[in-house]
RODO-2510 file (C-alpha; in nm, 4 decimals, decimal comma):
residues 234
     n   res          X          Y          Z
     1     x    -0,0165    -0,0126     0,0066
     2     x     0,1147     0,3802    -0,0967
     3     x     0,2717     0,5712     0,1870
     4     x     0,3587     0,8977     0,2626
     5     x     0,6652     1,0398     0,3394
     6     x     0,7833     1,3787     0,4081
     7     x     1,1110     1,5559     0,4725
     8     x     1,1605     1,9023     0,4547
     9     x     0,9854     2,0658     0,1625
    10     x     0,9719     1,7115    -0,0263
    11     x     0,6955     1,5104    -0,0122
    12     x     0,6592     1,1591    -0,1808
    13     x     0,3645     0,9314    -0,1966
    14     x     0,3967     0,6015    -0,3325
    15     x     0,5647     0,2367    -0,3202
    16     x     0,9091     0,1879    -0,1601
    17     x     1,1448    -0,1022    -0,1395
    18     x     1,4293    -0,1065     0,1051
    19     x     1,4096     0,2313     0,1875
    20     x     1,4162     0,3748    -0,1454
    21     x     1,1424     0,5229    -0,4152
    22     x     1,0575     0,2005    -0,6124
    23     x     0,7616     0,1239    -0,7952
    24     x     0,5015     0,3913    -0,8741
    25     x     0,4710     0,6942    -0,6885
    26     x     0,4827     1,0969    -0,6626
    27     x     0,7181     1,3142    -0,5701
    28     x     0,6142     1,6990    -0,4492
    29     x     0,7651     1,9712    -0,3124
    30     x     0,5699     2,2204    -0,0730
    31     x     0,7734     2,5324    -0,1938
    32     x     0,7924     2,4688    -0,5652
    33     x     0,5094     2,3567    -0,8397
    34     x     0,7159     2,0943    -0,9815
    35     x     0,5722     1,7205    -0,9386
    36     x     0,7098     1,4122    -1,0878
    37     x     0,4415     1,1095    -1,1281
    38     x     0,5188     0,7775    -1,2301
    39     x     0,7753     0,4783    -1,2139
    40     x     1,0649     0,4653    -0,9980
    41     x     1,3692     0,2132    -0,9819
    42     x     1,5697     0,2117    -0,6834
    43     x     1,5286     0,5650    -0,6109
    44     x     1,5530     0,6977    -0,9693
    45     x     1,2837     0,8018    -1,2204
    46     x     1,2984     0,4815    -1,4367
    47     x     1,0218     0,3810    -1,6991
    48     x     0,7186     0,6032    -1,7472
    49     x     0,6497     0,9017    -1,6076
    50     x     0,5219     1,2916    -1,5852
    51     x     0,6904     1,5698    -1,4661
    52     x     0,5112     1,8975    -1,4518
    53     x     0,7177     2,2347    -1,4040
    54     x     0,4086     2,4679    -1,3439
    55     x     0,1493     2,4910    -1,1076
    56     x    -0,1295     2,4845    -1,4150
    57     x     0,0487     2,1707    -1,5583
    58     x     0,0767     2,3465    -1,8851
    59     x     0,4550     2,2749    -1,9032
    60     x     0,5576     1,9120    -1,8950
    61     x     0,7358     1,6046    -1,9910
    62     x     0,5883     1,3007    -2,0480
    63     x     0,7515     0,9881    -2,1872
    64     x     1,0404     0,7514    -2,0866
    65     x     1,2841     0,7830    -1,8136
    66     x     1,6148     0,5852    -1,7546
    67     x     1,8267     0,6589    -1,4263
    68     x     1,6748     0,9666    -1,3464
    69     x     1,7268     1,1207    -1,7240
    70     x     1,4776     1,1234    -1,9987
    71     x     1,5553     0,8737    -2,2191
    72     x     1,3674     0,6996    -2,4766
    73     x     1,0415     0,8310    -2,6462
    74     x     0,8866     1,1347    -2,4840
    75     x     0,6869     1,4433    -2,5411
    76     x     0,7582     1,7978    -2,4121
    77     x     0,5722     2,1095    -2,3824
    78     x     0,8000     2,4433    -2,2484
    79     x     0,6927     2,7511    -2,0426
    80     x     0,7105     2,9041    -2,3638
    81     x     0,4473     2,7157    -2,5643
    82     x     0,7332     2,5598    -2,7704
    83     x     0,6980     2,1658    -2,8005
    84     x     0,8975     1,8722    -2,8637
    85     x     0,8020     1,5127    -2,9401
    86     x     1,0396     1,2179    -2,9973
    87     x     1,3374     1,0634    -2,9132
    88     x     1,5604     1,1580    -2,6112
    89     x     1,8965     1,0462    -2,5004
    90     x     2,0090     1,1147    -2,1390
    91     x     1,8297     1,4068    -2,1237
    92     x     1,8695     1,5451    -2,4642
    93     x     1,6988     1,5756    -2,7820
    94     x     1,8445     1,2655    -2,9903
    95     x     1,7146     1,0809    -3,2718
    96     x     1,4432     1,1400    -3,4691
    97     x     1,1861     1,4158    -3,3415
    98     x     0,9622     1,7275    -3,4158
    99     x     0,9987     2,0704    -3,2559
   100     x     0,7371     2,3219    -3,2913
   101     x     0,8257     2,7070    -3,2074
   102     x     0,4779     2,8124    -3,1499
   103     x     0,5452     3,2125    -3,1147
   104     x     0,7804     3,1939    -3,4046
   105     x     0,5772     2,9684    -3,6864
   106     x     0,8584     2,7407    -3,7104
   107     x     0,8395     2,3697    -3,7300
   108     x     1,1558     2,1177    -3,7843
   109     x     1,1098     1,7140    -3,8187
   110     x     1,4255     1,5344    -3,8270
   111     x     1,7077     1,3618    -3,6886
   112     x     1,8801     1,5431    -3,3864
   113     x     2,1992     1,5301    -3,1951
   114     x     2,2836     1,6887    -2,8594
   115     x     1,9689     1,8921    -2,8785
   116     x     2,0262     2,0329    -3,2112
   117     x     1,8998     1,9308    -3,5848
   118     x     2,1619     1,6581    -3,7224
   119     x     2,1361     1,4878    -3,9955
   120     x     1,8441     1,4590    -4,2391
   121     x     1,5533     1,6964    -4,1866
   122     x     1,2719     1,9309    -4,2705
   123     x     1,2318     2,2655    -4,1566
   124     x     0,9477     2,4860    -4,2032
   125     x     0,9045     2,8637    -4,1200
   126     x     0,6651     3,1323    -4,2066
   127     x     0,7523     3,4732    -4,3803
   128     x     0,5102     3,7046    -4,2772
   129     x     0,2882     3,7365    -3,9580
   130     x    -0,0237     3,4869    -3,9041
   131     x    -0,3321     3,6826    -3,9038
   132     x    -0,1966     3,9306    -4,1331
   133     x    -0,4862     4,0242    -4,4152
   134     x    -0,4558     4,0640    -4,7837
   135     x    -0,7051     4,2548    -4,9786
   136     x    -0,9680     3,9880    -4,9904
   137     x    -0,9400     3,9275    -4,6107
   138     x    -0,7509     3,5788    -4,6884
   139     x    -0,5102     3,4641    -4,4345
   140     x    -0,1602     3,5808    -4,5585
   141     x     0,1181     3,3576    -4,4466
   142     x     0,4103     3,2447    -4,6846
   143     x     0,5797     2,9494    -4,5692
   144     x     0,9833     2,9139    -4,6273
   145     x     1,0863     2,5474    -4,6375
   146     x     1,4632     2,3510    -4,6657
   147     x     1,4505     1,9511    -4,6973
   148     x     1,8122     1,8195    -4,6695
   149     x     2,1154     1,7962    -4,4470
   150     x     2,1858     1,9675    -4,1020
   151     x     2,4602     1,9665    -3,8545
   152     x     2,5172     2,1235    -3,5318
   153     x     2,1575     2,2932    -3,6051
   154     x     2,2747     2,4466    -3,9433
   155     x     2,1856     2,3470    -4,3140
   156     x     2,5274     2,1681    -4,4360
   157     x     2,5668     1,9341    -4,6876
   158     x     2,3260     1,8702    -4,9837
   159     x     1,9709     2,0554    -4,9370
   160     x     1,7031     2,2186    -5,1261
   161     x     1,5290     2,5639    -5,0006
   162     x     1,2121     2,6798    -5,1574
   163     x     1,1304     3,0281    -5,0486
   164     x     0,8296     3,1736    -4,9883
   165     x     0,8834     3,4232    -5,2926
   166     x     0,8753     3,1404    -5,5105
   167     x     1,2275     3,1053    -5,5962
   168     x     1,4333     2,7813    -5,5038
   169     x     1,7725     2,6590    -5,4594
   170     x     1,9041     2,2988    -5,4890
   171     x     2,2462     2,2291    -5,3925
   172     x     2,5389     2,2254    -5,1467
   173     x     2,5353     2,4046    -4,8198
   174     x     2,8105     2,4996    -4,5455
   175     x     2,6971     2,6406    -4,1923
   176     x     2,3805     2,7800    -4,3474
   177     x     2,5307     2,9365    -4,6489
   178     x     2,5119     2,7994    -5,0091
   179     x     2,8511     2,6851    -5,0955
   180     x     2,9730     2,4492    -5,3826
   181     x     2,7724     2,3241    -5,6727
   182     x     2,4067     2,4361    -5,6897
   183     x     2,0945     2,5563    -5,8787
   184     x     1,9184     2,8353    -5,8173
   185     x     1,5751     2,9238    -5,9934
   186     x     1,4360     3,2871    -5,9515
   187     x     1,0924     3,4110    -5,9249
   188     x     1,0891     3,4931    -6,2830
   189     x     1,2206     3,1612    -6,4172
   190     x     1,5498     3,2775    -6,4517
   191     x     1,8163     2,9689    -6,4023
   192     x     2,1490     2,9809    -6,2393
   193     x     2,3435     2,6692    -6,2496
   194     x     2,7345     2,6449    -6,1137
   195     x     2,9415     2,7285    -5,8113
   196     x     2,8580     2,9597    -5,5102
   197     x     3,0300     3,0583    -5,2379
   198     x     2,9752     3,2528    -4,9314
   199     x     2,5779     3,2425    -5,0135
   200     x     2,6230     3,4070    -5,3791
   201     x     2,6670     3,2979    -5,7170
   202     x     3,0257     3,2758    -5,8792
   203     x     2,9972     3,4589    -6,2284
   204     x     3,2674     3,4847    -6,4961
   205     x     3,4392     3,8149    -6,5238
   206     x     3,2053     4,0510    -6,7015
   207     x     2,8887     3,8158    -6,6604
   208     x     2,5542     3,9552    -6,5490
   209     x     2,2709     3,7708    -6,4135
   210     x     1,9729     4,0117    -6,4056
   211     x     1,8055     3,8839    -6,0692
   212     x     2,1175     3,8620    -5,9045
   213     x     2,0247     4,1232    -5,6163
   214     x     1,7757     3,8623    -5,5051
   215     x     2,0754     3,6754    -5,3054
   216     x     2,1568     4,0274    -5,1396
   217     x     1,7947     4,0613    -4,9956
   218     x     1,7305     3,7165    -4,9419
   219     x     1,4446     3,6585    -4,6679
   220     x     1,5312     3,7442    -4,3112
   221     x     1,3572     3,4332    -4,2219
   222     x     1,6235     3,1834    -4,3856
   223     x     1,7859     3,1151    -4,0382
   224     x     1,8495     2,7750    -3,8746
   225     x     1,5784     2,6284    -3,6810
   226     x     1,5436     2,8115    -3,3799
   227     x     1,6805     2,5191    -3,1725
   228     x     2,0288     2,5958    -3,2948
   229     x     2,0385     2,9694    -3,1192
   230     x     1,8612     2,8269    -2,7486
   231     x     1,9927     2,4061    -2,7180
   232     x     1,8376     2,4433    -2,3506
   233     x     1,4775     2,4544    -2,4563
   234     x     1,4433     2,5614    -2,8237
***
């Protein structure tokens, strides 16, 4: 039968074995809204359980645990409203998972390593503000979409980026910049196929490309997923 134990501000109600939390139980604190409900193994969170971070239980992690760490499959909703659902390894986002940045209109689905997008993935983000209205009052939200390889949270390797303007780039990337061989199709259908360096096409001396100014004013939203900037939460 579950017992209630209290020492200082810590309260535990649940199963115990040999003086350790073992089985199913709830750990809470009189001076903090943090609550854990779930399985224990020899005093550690282990198995399936939910960790709530706030009084309203709006921010939480629900999923698998191993040796007191998030490990396996789980879902987390952060105080910011951002959310992640997928694989965890030793308390970090690692493996396949999906992250949504609620206030930034961003979504990343793909592989992770050390809390950052790493490997093949898809990043979609909005250009313009949700709720903005066009002349006919239709919602005006344009989406940018990158599908390809990531490294340490940045576009790196082979990938394709579709801009909300209608332009498209397919080719090689290096740390979020076009670098190497690639094809850029402008909004007007003009095609440049060749080498890129530092995010811009490499032109022969004297050559002109009518829409080349597009590169100088590419969408400010064409950054890496927000997770790269804030690995602790995203």
